C-alpha positions in Angstrom: -13.6 52.4 -29.5 -11.8 54.5 -26.9 -12.2 58.0 -28.4 -12.7 60.6 -25.6 -15.3 62.3 -27.8 -17.6 59.3 -27.1 -18.3 60.8 -23.7 -20.1 63.6 -25.4 -22.0 61.3 -27.7 -23.1 59.2 -24.7 -24.2 62.3 -22.7 -26.2 63.5 -25.7 -28.1 60.2 -25.9 -28.7 60.2 -22.2 -29.6 63.9 -21.7 -30.1 65.6 -25.1 -32.1 68.6 -23.7 -30.0 69.1 -20.5 -27.7 72.1 -20.3 -24.1 71.1 -21.1 -22.3 74.4 -21.3 -23.3 77.9 -20.2 -21.7 81.3 -20.5 -24.0 83.9 -19.0 -27.1 84.0 -21.3 -25.7 81.6 -23.9 -26.6 78.0 -23.2 -25.9 74.9 -25.2 -27.7 71.6 -24.6 -25.9 68.3 -25.0 -27.7 67.8 -28.3 -26.5 71.2 -29.5 -22.9 70.7 -28.3 -22.8 67.3 -30.0 -24.2 68.7 -33.2 -21.7 71.6 -33.3 -18.8 69.4 -32.6 -19.8 67.2 -35.5 -19.7 70.3 -37.7 -16.2 71.1 -36.5 -15.2 67.5 -37.5 -16.7 68.3 -40.9 -14.8 71.6 -41.1 -11.5 69.8 -40.2 -12.1 67.2 -42.9 -12.6 70.0 -45.4 -9.3 71.5 -44.3 -7.6 68.2 -44.9 -7.0 67.3 -41.3 -6.6 63.5 -40.8 -6.7 61.3 -37.8 -3.5 61.8 -35.7 -3.0 65.3 -37.1 -2.5 68.0 -34.4 -5.0 70.9 -34.0 -4.1 73.7 -31.7 -6.6 75.8 -29.6 -5.9 79.3 -28.4 -9.1 80.2 -26.5 -10.2 81.4 -23.1 -13.2 79.7 -21.3 -15.8 80.2 -23.9 -18.3 77.7 -25.4 -16.2 77.5 -28.6 -13.5 75.7 -26.6 -15.5 72.6 -25.9 -17.1 72.7 -29.3 -13.6 72.7 -31.0 -12.1 70.3 -28.4 -14.7 67.6 -28.9 -14.9 68.3 -32.6 -11.2 67.7 -33.1 -11.3 64.6 -31.0 -14.3 63.4 -33.0 -12.3 63.7 -36.2 -9.5 61.6 -34.6 -7.2 64.6 -34.3 -4.9 65.4 -31.4 -5.8 68.6 -29.5 -3.0 71.0 -28.5 -4.5 73.4 -26.0 -2.6 76.7 -25.5 -2.9 79.6 -23.0 -4.5 82.6 -24.8 -2.0 84.9 -23.0 0.9 83.4 -25.0 2.9 85.7 -27.3 3.8 85.1 -30.9 7.3 83.5 -30.1 5.7 81.1 -27.7 2.8 80.2 -30.0 5.4 79.6 -32.8 7.3 77.1 -30.7 4.3 75.1 -29.6 3.0 74.9 -33.2 6.4 73.9 -34.6 7.2 71.4 -31.9 3.8 69.7 -32.1 3.7 69.9 -35.9 0.1 71.3 -35.6 -1.5 71.7 -39.0 -4.1 74.2 -37.8 -4.6 76.8 -35.1 -8.0 78.1 -33.9 -7.5 81.4 -32.1 -10.0 83.5 -30.2 -10.6 87.0 -31.6 -8.7 88.8 -28.9 -5.5 86.8 -29.7 -5.5 87.1 -33.4 -2.5 89.5 -33.7 -0.1 87.3 -31.8 -1.7 84.1 -33.2 -1.3 85.2 -36.7 2.4 86.1 -36.3 3.1 82.8 -34.5 1.2 80.6 -37.0 2.8 82.3 -40.0 6.2 81.8 -38.5 5.4 78.2 -37.9 3.9 77.8 -41.3 0.6 76.5 -39.8 -2.9 77.3 -40.9 -5.0 79.5 -38.6 -8.7 80.3 -38.3 -9.8 83.2 -36.1 -12.7 82.4 -33.8 -15.3 85.1 -33.1 -18.7 84.1 -31.7 -21.1 85.2 -34.4 -18.7 84.6 -37.4 -17.8 81.2 -36.0 -21.5 80.2 -35.8 -21.9 81.2 -39.4 -18.8 79.2 -40.4 -20.1 76.1 -38.7 -23.5 76.5 -40.3 -21.8 76.1 -43.6 -20.2 72.8 -42.7 -21.6 69.3 -43.3 -21.7 67.5 -39.9 -19.4 64.5 -39.5 -21.5 62.5 -37.1 -19.5 59.3 -36.8 -16.7 59.3 -34.2 -13.4 58.3 -35.6 -12.1 55.1 -34.0 -9.0 55.6 -31.8 -7.2 53.1 -29.6 -6.7 53.4 -25.8 -3.1 54.3 -26.2 -3.6 56.8 -29.1 -2.7 60.4 -28.1 -5.7 62.6 -27.6 -4.2 65.8 -26.1 -0.7 67.2 -25.9 -0.3 69.5 -22.9 2.9 71.6 -22.9 4.9 71.7 -19.6 8.5 72.2 -18.8 11.3 71.8 -16.3 13.9 74.3 -15.1 16.1 73.5 -18.1 15.5 73.2 -21.8 12.4 74.1 -23.8 8.8 73.2 -22.9 7.8 69.6 -23.4 4.5 68.2 -24.7 3.0 65.6 -22.4 1.1 63.1 -24.6 -2.2 62.2 -22.8 -4.0 59.3 -24.4 -7.8 58.7 -24.8 -7.6 56.1 -22.0 -5.7 58.4 -19.7 -8.3 61.2 -20.0 -11.4 59.1 -20.1 -10.5 57.1 -17.0 -9.2 60.1 -15.0 -12.4 62.0 -15.8 -14.5 59.0 -14.8 -12.7 58.4 -11.5 -12.8 62.1 -10.7 -16.5 62.4 -11.5 -17.7 59.3 -9.7 -15.5 58.9 -6.7 -14.3 62.4 -5.9 -16.8 64.9 -7.1 -19.7 62.4 -7.2 -21.3 64.3 -10.0 -24.9 63.7 -11.2 -26.8 65.2 -14.2 -28.3 67.8 -12.0 -25.0 69.2 -10.8 -23.6 72.6 -12.0 -19.8 72.8 -12.1 -18.1 76.2 -12.0 -15.8 76.5 -15.0 -13.4 79.3 -13.9 -10.3 77.1 -14.1 -8.6 77.5 -17.6 -9.8 74.8 -20.0 -6.4 74.7 -21.6 -5.0 73.5 -18.3 -5.3 69.9 -17.2 -7.1 70.7 -14.0 -9.9 72.6 -15.7 -10.0 70.2 -18.6 -10.3 67.0 -16.7 -12.0 68.0 -13.4 -14.2 70.6 -15.1 -15.0 69.9 -18.8 -14.5 66.2 -19.1 -15.8 65.2 -15.7 -19.0 67.3 -16.3 -19.6 65.8 -19.7 -18.9 62.3 -18.4 -21.7 62.8 -15.9 -24.2 64.8 -18.0 -23.7 67.8 -15.7 -23.6 71.5 -16.7 -20.3 73.5 -16.9 -20.9 77.2 -16.4 -18.0 79.2 -17.7 -16.2 82.3 -16.5 -13.6 83.4 -19.1 -11.5 85.3 -16.6 -11.7 84.8 -12.9 -13.1 87.7 -10.9 -14.5 87.1 -7.4 -17.5 89.3 -7.9 -18.4 87.6 -11.2 -17.8 84.2 -9.6 -20.2 84.9 -6.7 -22.8 86.2 -9.2 -22.6 83.0 -11.3 -22.8 80.8 -8.2 -26.0 82.5 -7.1 -27.5 82.8 -10.6 -26.8 79.2 -11.8 -27.1 77.5 -8.5 -23.5 76.1 -8.7 -23.0 72.9 -6.7 -19.3 72.2 -7.3 -16.6 74.9 -7.2 -13.1 74.1 -8.4 -10.2 76.5 -8.0 -6.7 77.2 -7.0 -5.8 78.8 -3.6 -5.7 82.4 -4.9 -9.4 82.0 -6.0 -10.4 80.9 -2.5 -8.5 83.9 -1.0 -10.2 86.3 -3.4 -13.7 84.9 -2.7 -13.2 84.8 1.1 -11.9 88.4 1.1 -14.5 89.9 -1.3 -16.5 92.6 0.6 -19.8 91.6 -1.2 -19.7 87.9 -0.5 -22.2 88.1 2.4 -24.8 89.6 0.0 -24.8 86.6 -2.4 -26.6 83.4 -2.0 -24.1 80.6 -2.2 -26.1 77.9 -0.4 -26.2 75.7 -3.5 -22.5 74.8 -3.1 -22.1 71.2 -1.8 -18.4 70.7 -2.6 -15.3 72.7 -3.3 -12.0 71.3 -4.5 -8.6 72.9 -4.5 -5.3 72.1 -6.3 -2.4 73.7 -8.1 -0.6 74.8 -4.9 -1.0 74.3 -1.2 -4.1 75.9 0.4 -3.2 77.8 3.6 -5.0 76.2 6.6 -6.3 79.5 7.7 -7.9 80.1 4.3 -9.5 76.7 4.3 -11.0 77.2 7.7 -12.1 80.7 7.0 -13.7 79.8 3.6 -15.6 76.8 5.1 -16.9 78.9 8.0 -18.0 81.6 5.6 -19.5 79.5 2.8 -20.6 76.4 4.8 -19.0 74.1 2.2 -16.2 71.6 2.6 -13.0 72.0 0.5 -11.1 68.9 -0.5 -7.5 69.2 -1.6 -5.9 67.1 -4.3 -2.7 66.8 -6.3 -1.7 66.1 -9.9 0.4 67.2 -12.8 -0.1 67.6 -16.5 1.8 64.3 -17.0 -0.7 62.5 -14.8 -3.9 63.7 -16.6 -3.8 65.3 -13.9 -5.4 63.8 -10.8 -3.1 61.5 -8.8 -4.3 61.9 -5.2 -7.1 63.5 -3.2 -8.7 63.9 0.1 -11.6 61.5 -0.7 -15.1 62.6 0.4 -15.7 59.3 2.2 -12.5 59.3 4.2 -10.9 61.4 6.9 -9.8 64.8 5.5 -6.5 66.1 6.6 -6.0 69.9 5.9 -2.6 70.5 4.3 -2.4 67.0 2.9 -2.8 66.0 -0.8 -4.6 63.0 0.4 -4.2 59.4 -0.8 -4.0 58.0 -4.4 -7.2 57.8 -6.5 -8.5 54.5 -7.8 -6.1 52.8 -10.2 -3.2 55.0 -9.3 -0.2 54.4 -7.0 2.1 56.9 -5.2 5.3 56.1 -3.4 8.3 58.2 -2.1 11.7 57.4 -3.5 15.3 58.5 -3.0 17.9 59.6 -5.6 18.5 55.9 -6.6 14.9 55.1 -7.0 14.6 53.1 -3.8 11.5 53.6 -1.6 12.4 55.8 1.4 11.7 54.5 5.0 8.4 55.4 6.6 8.2 59.0 7.8 11.2 60.2 5.7 11.0 62.7 2.9 11.3 61.5 -0.7 10.3 62.4 -4.2 6.8 61.5 -5.3 6.7 58.8 -7.9 3.5 57.9 -9.7 2.2 55.1 -11.9 -1.3 54.1 -13.0 -3.9 54.6 -15.7 -3.3 58.4 -15.6 0.3 58.3 -16.6 1.1 60.0 -19.9 2.3 58.1 -22.9 5.5 60.2 -22.9 6.8 63.6 -24.0 6.1 64.3 -27.7 9.1 63.6 -29.8 11.5 63.5 -26.8 12.5 60.0 -25.9 15.4 61.2 -23.7 13.1 63.3 -21.5 10.6 60.5 -21.3 13.2 58.0 -20.1 14.4 60.6 -17.5 10.9 61.2 -16.2 9.8 57.6 -16.2 13.0 55.5 -15.7 11.3 52.4 -14.3 7.6 52.7 -15.0 7.1 55.3 -12.2 6.9 59.0 -13.1 9.2 61.2 -11.1 7.2 64.3 -10.1 10.0 66.5 -8.8 7.9 67.2 -5.7 9.2 66.2 -2.3 6.8 64.8 0.3 6.4 62.7 3.4 3.7 60.1 4.3 2.1 59.8 7.6 1.0 56.7 9.4 -2.4 56.7 7.7 -0.9 56.8 4.2 -1.7 60.5 3.6 0.9 62.5 1.6 2.2 65.9 2.6 4.3 68.0 0.1 7.2 69.6 1.9 9.2 71.2 -1.0 9.7 71.2 -4.7 12.7 69.4 -6.2 12.5 71.6 -9.2 12.8 75.4 -9.2 9.2 75.8 -10.6 7.4 79.0 -9.6 3.6 78.7 -9.2 2.0 82.1 -9.6 -1.7 82.1 -9.0 -2.0 78.5 -10.0 0.0 79.0 -13.2 3.4 77.3 -13.7 6.3 79.7 -14.5 9.6 78.1 -15.4 12.7 80.2 -14.5 14.8 79.0 -17.4 12.2 80.3 -19.9 12.2 83.8 -18.4 16.0 83.8 -18.0 16.3 83.0 -21.7 14.3 86.1 -22.6 16.4 88.3 -20.3 19.6 87.0 -21.9 18.3 88.3 -25.2 18.7 91.8 -23.9 21.9 93.3 -25.0 22.7 94.7 -21.5 22.3 91.4 -19.6 25.3 89.3 -18.6 23.6 87.0 -16.2 20.1 86.4 -14.8 18.5 84.3 -12.1 14.7 84.0 -11.9 13.2 83.0 -8.5 9.9 82.8 -6.8 9.1 85.5 -4.2 6.5 85.0 -1.4 3.2 86.7 -2.3 0.1 87.0 0.0 -2.5 86.2 -2.7 -0.7 84.7 -5.7 1.4 82.3 -3.6 4.5 83.3 -5.4 5.6 86.2 -7.6 8.2 86.2 -10.3 11.5 88.0 -9.5 14.7 88.4 -11.4 18.2 89.2 -10.3 20.3 90.6 -13.1 24.0 91.3 -13.6 24.6 93.8 -16.4 27.4 93.7 -18.9 30.3 96.1 -18.1 29.3 99.6 -19.2 25.6 98.7 -19.8 23.0 101.0 -18.3 19.7 99.2 -18.6 17.4 99.9 -15.7 15.2 97.3 -13.9 12.1 98.9 -15.3 13.5 98.6 -18.9 14.3 95.0 -18.3 10.9 94.3 -17.0 9.3 96.0 -20.0 11.5 93.9 -22.3 10.2 90.7 -20.7 6.6 91.9 -20.7 6.7 92.3 -24.5 7.9 88.8 -25.0 6.2 86.7 -22.3 2.7 85.9 -21.2 1.3 88.2 -18.5 1.7 85.7 -15.7 5.3 84.9 -16.6 7.1 88.2 -16.8 9.0 89.3 -13.6 7.1 91.9 -11.5 10.3 92.6 -9.6 13.8 93.0 -11.2 16.8 94.1 -9.3 20.5 94.5 -10.1 23.4 92.5 -8.6 27.2 92.7 -9.0 27.4 88.8 -9.1 25.2 85.8 -8.7 25.8 82.7 -6.5 27.3 79.7 -8.2 28.7 76.3 -7.5 32.4 75.5 -7.9 31.7 74.3 -11.4 29.9 77.6 -12.3 26.3 76.3 -12.1 23.9 79.0 -11.0 22.5 78.5 -7.5 19.0 80.0 -7.7 18.1 79.0 -4.2 20.9 81.2 -2.8 19.7 84.3 -4.7 18.7 86.8 -2.0 16.2 89.4 -3.1 16.2 92.9 -1.6 14.7 93.1 1.9 11.7 95.1 0.8 10.6 92.2 -1.4 10.6 89.7 1.5 7.7 89.2 3.9 
């Protein structure tokens, strides 16, 4: 049996009374997490959910996420994690595209979730802490774990490119089990006594694999922070004696610059890891000096479960590098024709190994384009040094990474085009001192239209998640294009006051 939920069962047998998940004063042991996941499996059976059916989760970092996550996997269902900041139109799309039968939505998301689920004709169950406990208490636990094959899909993570609609990356039970095991044993070197900070979103592959699944694989404790705040993070590190901190660069910037950091005891930290975007060298040095803890940088994508490469703890660390491939994974740099580029030259990162997704859900054309020859094309351009370390130099795609979240220009542009005053729109990333990048939009209005930048921003804000809508909108008479009329985003020049 390859079911990812077996990781929890094995941890329960090995460490039944050890803390598995914590949120402030709420603590679940491995025995309690396993038992509640079994009741979720019973609830799903009562709802008519069968193995292979999709079950969507719209929750922040709360204990109910791992309960539902492992419960759905235990029942043989496929988990579709979703960002709780999504709006109804986005929720509707993910539910329809995945064919999810049921949506579990956190209490603060109920309004948008209800509209999205009803439009997609999917069932939905609101999740509030006390009421959810009562609901589970009424269910008969389904203790046996449904058998699944290595290559059966366990999780569908939605991602996107610069064109078209978001695509669902199918990650198998084998993908996720092996990636979590390699991460836990060779990179984080987790042991049952470790406490892992869970401030990375669990709906995202980074937090899911390196946080939740790696901790459970090792019998360690995951202490949750629903919404990252540097003061709260420092408090939790001190209170719970956190040993492993995982974050994106903006989190390290916030912790380093927090005025109260010197008052908190963070000596329990033994390892920090960073991913999602490049960590500025000065931030890395400043953080390590202030906290006395090494930061290791890594690299991955949703399509690779996600970890593909890392600065390994037992090897030379090179700041600014994404390191070398993890065990069982290969990276190479290729040119447009798929041939490997000569040493020292820039090429696109191509990846293959145990971590590579099964494909994009219901989208064979996109799968063939992404994996034309068994190697996944990442869209990231890099060079490799004489020691085999990879350094990203640019992104082939126009992806914007805002505070560790991916923002896809086409998705924002499509919303702008829905406004009656918009003739053309180009969404680009703008440099930002803490978020890395901010979302900006250049707009050409239709003749005679009078919409203001503030009105266009408000229009987007109502229709997009908070991290997606453009914080800066400006008007242009025309946008740069190729001879064939294709929009040239990279030639869009924002107003001078928006540049560093």
